[in-house]
C-alpha positions as a Python dict, from the first residue, in 0.01 Angstrom:
ca = {
    (1, 'M'): (0, 0, 0),
    (2, 'E'): (291, 171, -174),
    (3, 'Y'): (569, 189, 83),
    (4, 'T'): (824, 368, -129),
    (5, 'E'): (804, 653, -370),
    (6, 'K'): (1076, 608, -627),
    (7, 'V'): (1162, 843, -905),
    (8, 'A'): (1419, 716, -1148),
    (9, 'E'): (1654, 983, -1277),
    (10, 'G'): (1925, 802, -1466),
    (11, 'N'): (2096, 586, -1208),
    (12, 'L'): (1960, 789, -915),
    (13, 'T'): (1673, 654, -708),
    (14, 'V'): (1490, 889, -473),
    (15, 'I'): (1330, 719, -175),
    (16, 'G'): (1055, 914, 2),
    (17, 'E'): (970, 666, 275),
    (18, 'F'): (1144, 410, 492),
    (19, 'I'): (1015, 90, 648),
    (20, 'L'): (1131, 53, 1008),
    (21, 'L'): (1176, -321, 1046),
    (22, 'G'): (1204, -290, 1424),
    (23, 'F'): (1128, -628, 1581),
    (24, 'S'): (948, -769, 1278),
    (25, 'E'): (1162, -1084, 1306),
    (26, 'L'): (961, -1161, 1621),
    (27, 'P'): (602, -1166, 1484),
    (28, 'N'): (460, -1365, 1775),
    (29, 'L'): (595, -1124, 2035),
    (30, 'Q'): (458, -794, 1902),
    (31, 'G'): (187, -766, 2168),
    (32, 'F'): (427, -867, 2445),
    (33, 'L'): (688, -616, 2331),
    (34, 'F'): (423, -343, 2312),
    (35, 'G'): (326, -414, 2673),
    (36, 'I'): (688, -417, 2793),
    (37, 'F'): (780, -91, 2616),
    (38, 'L'): (458, 77, 2733),
    (39, 'I'): (541, -11, 3095),
    (40, 'I'): (897, 113, 3045),
    (41, 'Y'): (777, 442, 2892),
    (42, 'M'): (527, 503, 3171),
    (43, 'S'): (794, 427, 3435),
    (44, 'I'): (1031, 674, 3263),
    (45, 'L'): (766, 948, 3260),
    (46, 'I'): (658, 887, 3620),
    (47, 'G'): (1006, 830, 3767),
    (48, 'N'): (1175, 1126, 3600),
    (49, 'G'): (863, 1339, 3650),
    (50, 'L'): (884, 1275, 4027),
    (51, 'I'): (1250, 1377, 4026),
    (52, 'I'): (1159, 1704, 3851),
    (53, 'V'): (879, 1776, 4099),
    (54, 'I'): (1076, 1709, 4418),
    (55, 'T'): (1377, 1911, 4300),
    (56, 'K'): (1140, 2205, 4246),
    (57, 'V'): (922, 2187, 4559),
    (58, 'D'): (1152, 2052, 4832),
    (59, 'P'): (1364, 2325, 4999),
    (60, 'T'): (1639, 2078, 5098),
    (61, 'L'): (1698, 1997, 4729),
    (62, 'Q'): (1751, 2357, 4616),
    (63, 'T'): (2119, 2300, 4543),
    (64, 'P'): (2319, 2294, 4217),
    (65, 'M'): (2345, 1913, 4219),
    (66, 'Y'): (1967, 1868, 4228),
    (67, 'F'): (1912, 2158, 3988),
    (68, 'F'): (2120, 1966, 3733),
    (69, 'L'): (1945, 1640, 3825),
    (70, 'G'): (1603, 1797, 3761),
    (71, 'N'): (1718, 1923, 3421),
    (72, 'F'): (1870, 1584, 3343),
    (73, 'S'): (1541, 1410, 3425),
    (74, 'F'): (1354, 1651, 3196),
    (75, 'L'): (1607, 1576, 2922),
    (76, 'E'): (1555, 1201, 2970),
    (77, 'I'): (1180, 1243, 2920),
    (78, 'C'): (1238, 1443, 2599),
    (79, 'Y'): (1505, 1200, 2475),
    (80, 'T'): (1283, 896, 2525),
    (81, 'S'): (976, 1067, 2378),
    (82, 'V'): (1159, 1112, 2046),
    (83, 'T'): (1172, 736, 1986),
    (84, 'L'): (947, 534, 2220),
    (85, 'P'): (602, 662, 2113),
    (86, 'G'): (689, 578, 1752),
    (87, 'M'): (808, 231, 1853),
    (88, 'L'): (484, 173, 2043),
    (89, 'S'): (277, 289, 1746),
    (90, 'N'): (466, 59, 1510),
    (91, 'L'): (416, -240, 1741),
    (92, 'W'): (45, -165, 1791),
    (93, 'T'): (-57, -83, 1432),
    (94, 'Q'): (209, -289, 1250),
    (95, 'N'): (243, 11, 1018),
    (96, 'R'): (618, 62, 1010),
    (97, 'V'): (632, 327, 738),
    (98, 'I'): (800, 657, 819),
    (99, 'S'): (834, 942, 569),
    (100, 'L'): (1171, 1090, 483),
    (101, 'M'): (1074, 1419, 648),
    (102, 'A'): (952, 1248, 967),
    (103, 'C'): (1273, 1046, 974),
    (104, 'A'): (1479, 1366, 939),
    (105, 'V'): (1289, 1536, 1223),
    (106, 'Q'): (1325, 1232, 1451),
    (107, 'L'): (1695, 1199, 1368),
    (108, 'S'): (1770, 1568, 1431),
    (109, 'F'): (1597, 1571, 1771),
    (110, 'F'): (1759, 1240, 1864),
    (111, 'L'): (2109, 1366, 1781),
    (112, 'I'): (2062, 1707, 1943),
    (113, 'L'): (1926, 1559, 2266),
    (114, 'G'): (2202, 1297, 2267),
    (115, 'V'): (2467, 1570, 2253),
    (116, 'T'): (2281, 1764, 2523),
    (117, 'E'): (2289, 1458, 2750),
    (118, 'S'): (2660, 1414, 2685),
    (119, 'F'): (2738, 1773, 2786),
    (120, 'L'): (2497, 1775, 3079),
    (121, 'L'): (2666, 1465, 3220),
    (122, 'A'): (2996, 1653, 3194),
    (123, 'V'): (2842, 1953, 3374),
    (124, 'M'): (2720, 1725, 3654),
    (125, 'A'): (3070, 1579, 3685),
    (126, 'Y'): (3212, 1934, 3708),
    (127, 'D'): (2962, 2011, 3984),
    (128, 'R'): (3082, 1709, 4185),
    (129, 'Y'): (3445, 1807, 4119),
    (130, 'V'): (3395, 2156, 4261),
    (131, 'A'): (3192, 2023, 4557),
    (132, 'I'): (3457, 1768, 4658),
    (133, 'C'): (3785, 1922, 4543),
    (134, 'R'): (3706, 2290, 4612),
    (135, 'P'): (3435, 2282, 4882),
    (136, 'L'): (3513, 2627, 5029),
    (137, 'Y'): (3462, 2793, 4690),
    (138, 'Y'): (3160, 2580, 4591),
    (139, 'P'): (2885, 2836, 4674),
    (140, 'L'): (3076, 3107, 4493),
    (141, 'I'): (3165, 2906, 4181),
    (142, 'M'): (2836, 2718, 4142),
    (143, 'N'): (2598, 3008, 4195),
    (144, 'H'): (2253, 2999, 4035),
    (145, 'K'): (2352, 3216, 3738),
    (146, 'V'): (2645, 2989, 3651),
    (147, 'C'): (2425, 2678, 3685),
    (148, 'V'): (2165, 2821, 3446),
    (149, 'Q'): (2437, 2920, 3197),
    (150, 'L'): (2589, 2570, 3206),
    (151, 'V'): (2250, 2411, 3139),
    (152, 'V'): (2174, 2652, 2851),
    (153, 'V'): (2513, 2585, 2692),
    (154, 'S'): (2453, 2210, 2725),
    (155, 'W'): (2118, 2239, 2546),
    (156, 'M'): (2241, 2473, 2271),
    (157, 'T'): (2584, 2329, 2185),
    (158, 'G'): (2470, 2041, 1967),
    (159, 'I'): (2201, 2217, 1765),
    (160, 'P'): (2401, 2365, 1471),
    (161, 'G'): (2630, 2066, 1416),
    (162, 'Q'): (2359, 1803, 1447),
    (163, 'L'): (2124, 1985, 1210),
    (164, 'I'): (2403, 1986, 951),
    (165, 'Q'): (2475, 1621, 1028),
    (166, 'T'): (2109, 1531, 979),
    (167, 'Y'): (2095, 1715, 645),
    (168, 'K'): (2409, 1536, 520),
    (169, 'V'): (2269, 1193, 607),
    (170, 'I'): (1913, 1247, 487),
    (171, 'S'): (2023, 1404, 157),
    (172, 'L'): (2220, 1091, 60),
    (173, 'P'): (2085, 883, -231),
    (174, 'F'): (1935, 565, -83),
    (175, 'C'): (1923, 236, -272),
    (176, 'F'): (1705, 56, -19),
    (177, 'N'): (1418, 160, 204),
    (178, 'E'): (1407, -116, 467),
    (179, 'L'): (1568, 31, 777),
    (180, 'N'): (1679, -249, 1010),
    (181, 'H'): (1631, -45, 1325),
    (182, 'V'): (1364, 69, 1572),
    (183, 'F'): (1399, 439, 1486),
    (184, 'C'): (1592, 664, 1248),
    (185, 'D'): (1958, 668, 1345),
    (186, 'V'): (2277, 747, 1153),
    (187, 'P'): (2453, 406, 1133),
    (188, 'P'): (2153, 210, 994),
    (189, 'L'): (2071, 492, 749),
    (190, 'L'): (2426, 487, 612),
    (191, 'K'): (2384, 116, 538),
    (192, 'L'): (2099, 201, 299),
    (193, 'A'): (2292, 467, 107),
    (194, 'C'): (2413, 407, -247),
    (195, 'G'): (2781, 400, -336),
    (196, 'D'): (3074, 494, -117),
    (197, 'T'): (2972, 658, 214),
    (198, 'S'): (3321, 673, 364),
    (199, 'V'): (3315, 1055, 373),
    (200, 'Q'): (2984, 1057, 559),
    (201, 'E'): (3106, 785, 794),
    (202, 'F'): (3418, 985, 872),
    (203, 'S'): (3200, 1288, 941),
    (204, 'V'): (2982, 1084, 1178),
    (205, 'Y'): (3283, 952, 1367),
    (206, 'A'): (3450, 1295, 1378),
    (207, 'V'): (3138, 1456, 1525),
    (208, 'A'): (3096, 1163, 1767),
    (209, 'V'): (3452, 1213, 1889),
    (210, 'L'): (3415, 1590, 1918),
    (211, 'L'): (3072, 1605, 2082),
    (212, 'G'): (3078, 1266, 2255),
    (213, 'M'): (3429, 1162, 2345),
    (214, 'V'): (3548, 1509, 2450),
    (215, 'P'): (3280, 1537, 2724),
    (216, 'F'): (3346, 1174, 2818),
    (217, 'L'): (3721, 1234, 2859),
    (218, 'T'): (3640, 1552, 3051),
    (219, 'I'): (3424, 1346, 3289),
    (220, 'L'): (3707, 1096, 3335),
    (221, 'G'): (3947, 1383, 3409),
    (222, 'F'): (3715, 1529, 3673),
    (223, 'Y'): (3666, 1192, 3839),
    (224, 'L'): (4038, 1121, 3839),
    (225, 'K'): (4085, 1439, 4042),
    (226, 'I'): (3780, 1356, 4257),
    (227, 'I'): (3911, 1007, 4343),
    (228, 'T'): (4257, 1147, 4420),
    (229, 'T'): (4101, 1401, 4657),
    (230, 'I'): (3873, 1143, 4823),
    (231, 'L'): (4162, 907, 4893),
    (232, 'K'): (4334, 1189, 5082),
    (233, 'L'): (4039, 1232, 5320),
    (234, 'P'): (4136, 1125, 5674),
    (235, 'L'): (3806, 964, 5778),
    (236, 'I'): (3657, 651, 5617),
    (237, 'T'): (3304, 789, 5669),
    (238, 'G'): (3404, 1101, 5477),
    (239, 'R'): (3532, 890, 5190),
    (240, 'Q'): (3213, 682, 5183),
    (241, 'K'): (2993, 991, 5173),
    (242, 'A'): (3198, 1145, 4893),
    (243, 'F'): (3194, 823, 4691),
    (244, 'S'): (2816, 783, 4741),
    (245, 'T'): (2746, 1125, 4588),
    (246, 'C'): (2942, 1024, 4275),
    (247, 'S'): (2851, 657, 4229),
    (248, 'S'): (2501, 723, 4091),
    (249, 'H'): (2636, 962, 3830),
    (250, 'L'): (2909, 718, 3729),
    (251, 'I'): (2654, 439, 3673),
    (252, 'V'): (2451, 660, 3437),
    (253, 'V'): (2769, 772, 3257),
    (254, 'G'): (2876, 409, 3212),
    (255, 'L'): (2542, 300, 3066),
    (256, 'F'): (2509, 597, 2830),
    (257, 'Y'): (2865, 614, 2698),
    (258, 'G'): (2928, 239, 2696),
    (259, 'S'): (2647, 167, 2453),
    (260, 'G'): (2697, 491, 2258),
    (261, 'I'): (3068, 432, 2196),
    (262, 'I'): (3004, 82, 2062),
    (263, 'T'): (2723, 206, 1836),
    (264, 'Y'): (2897, 507, 1684),
    (265, 'L'): (3270, 440, 1702),
    (266, 'I'): (3289, 78, 1584),
    (267, 'P'): (3288, 52, 1201),
    (268, 'K'): (2958, -71, 1058),
    (269, 'S'): (3129, -372, 900),
    (270, 'S'): (3213, -496, 1250),
    (271, 'K'): (2849, -497, 1361),
    (272, 'S'): (2570, -723, 1250),
    (273, 'G'): (2249, -561, 1369),
    (274, 'I'): (2368, -536, 1729),
    (275, 'E'): (2329, -156, 1724),
    (276, 'K'): (1950, -205, 1727),
    (277, 'F'): (1975, -359, 2073),
    (278, 'L'): (2256, -133, 2195),
    (279, 'S'): (2047, 172, 2109),
    (280, 'L'): (1787, 54, 2362),
    (281, 'F'): (2043, 108, 2639),
    (282, 'Y'): (2100, 479, 2584),
    (283, 'T'): (1744, 555, 2469),
    (284, 'I'): (1544, 342, 2714),
    (285, 'V'): (1751, 166, 2982),
    (286, 'T'): (1943, 475, 3101),
    (287, 'P'): (1632, 699, 3130),
    (288, 'M'): (1445, 417, 3306),
    (289, 'F'): (1717, 355, 3565),
    (290, 'N'): (1802, 723, 3614),
    (291, 'P'): (1538, 788, 3888),
    (292, 'M'): (1615, 459, 4065),
    (293, 'T'): (1990, 513, 4046),
    (294, 'Y'): (1970, 858, 4202),
    (295, 'S'): (1697, 782, 4458),
    (296, 'L'): (1789, 440, 4598),
    (297, 'K'): (2131, 557, 4719),
    (298, 'N'): (2031, 912, 4809),
    (299, 'K'): (1878, 975, 5150),
    (300, 'D'): (1780, 1333, 5060),
    (301, 'V'): (1582, 1218, 4755),
    (302, 'I'): (1412, 936, 4950),
    (303, 'A'): (1316, 1180, 5228),
    (304, 'A'): (1182, 1429, 4972),
    (305, 'L'): (974, 1156, 4803),
    (306, 'K'): (825, 1057, 5140),
    (307, 'K'): (727, 1419, 5211),
    (308, 'L'): (587, 1479, 4859),
    (309, 'P'): (231, 1344, 4921),
    (310, 'M'): (191, 1573, 5224),
    (311, 'K'): (318, 1872, 5026),
    (312, 'L'): (78, 1801, 4740),
    (313, 'L'): (-220, 1756, 4978),
    (314, 'A'): (-134, 2062, 5189),
}
């Protein structure tokens, strides 16, 4: 089979397809990896799906915090569905070829949803800030209209910039077609480009700082004020309750940004294929642990899950 369509035009080589190497270095574990990733994908769909359902049907969860959590769970399903089905198909069929157009579509959705997650995490931090630092004004500030507007802005902010970013990366001349990654992402694609890609790399890092680090620093700012306020609370039980409502969100923030910062903000020369494994954290591990993180420490969510079968059978 012809994996690559090459048209020689002087010194320019046009590549129409890529080969996603994925985990090809582990030929004896393809079936095992397929089983593991299938279980992970199903757990992501079921876990986040349950969060969406209970935040819609349970009256006690009709609050801004759970409204954002339901949207975040829906985002996690979308985010994972951009990459995991393709990974499963590659492992099952051993056909790792992806066309340039399919790669561009996957990359654009992946980048847009990644920015959406970044901003939605910042919105959730703002919600906790208002709830803890300005509790008397919370119902007024975080009314339903404001919550919907914040979610819409989170979903829409990254679309223009990431579409441009995708076009810039995909339109580069590529000298190689073997993509040492599990899906189409910017850093591994830049490694395949011909000539000097410093301008494109700078663009990637600039966008990552603007759309990634700015929300991250905003989250840190909110939590600095939250922690300062919590420490002023007179009762230990009050402090524990306040901390418990924030700890789940902080765990998700740490997993998502920790792996993302290493992948996008460390120069490619400093990495030797580690981004393939780091990408699994913010594309698979975070969505998988999201339902468990928010439910295991949350009595309201656990109570809603226990009541769900009765509500569905009623």
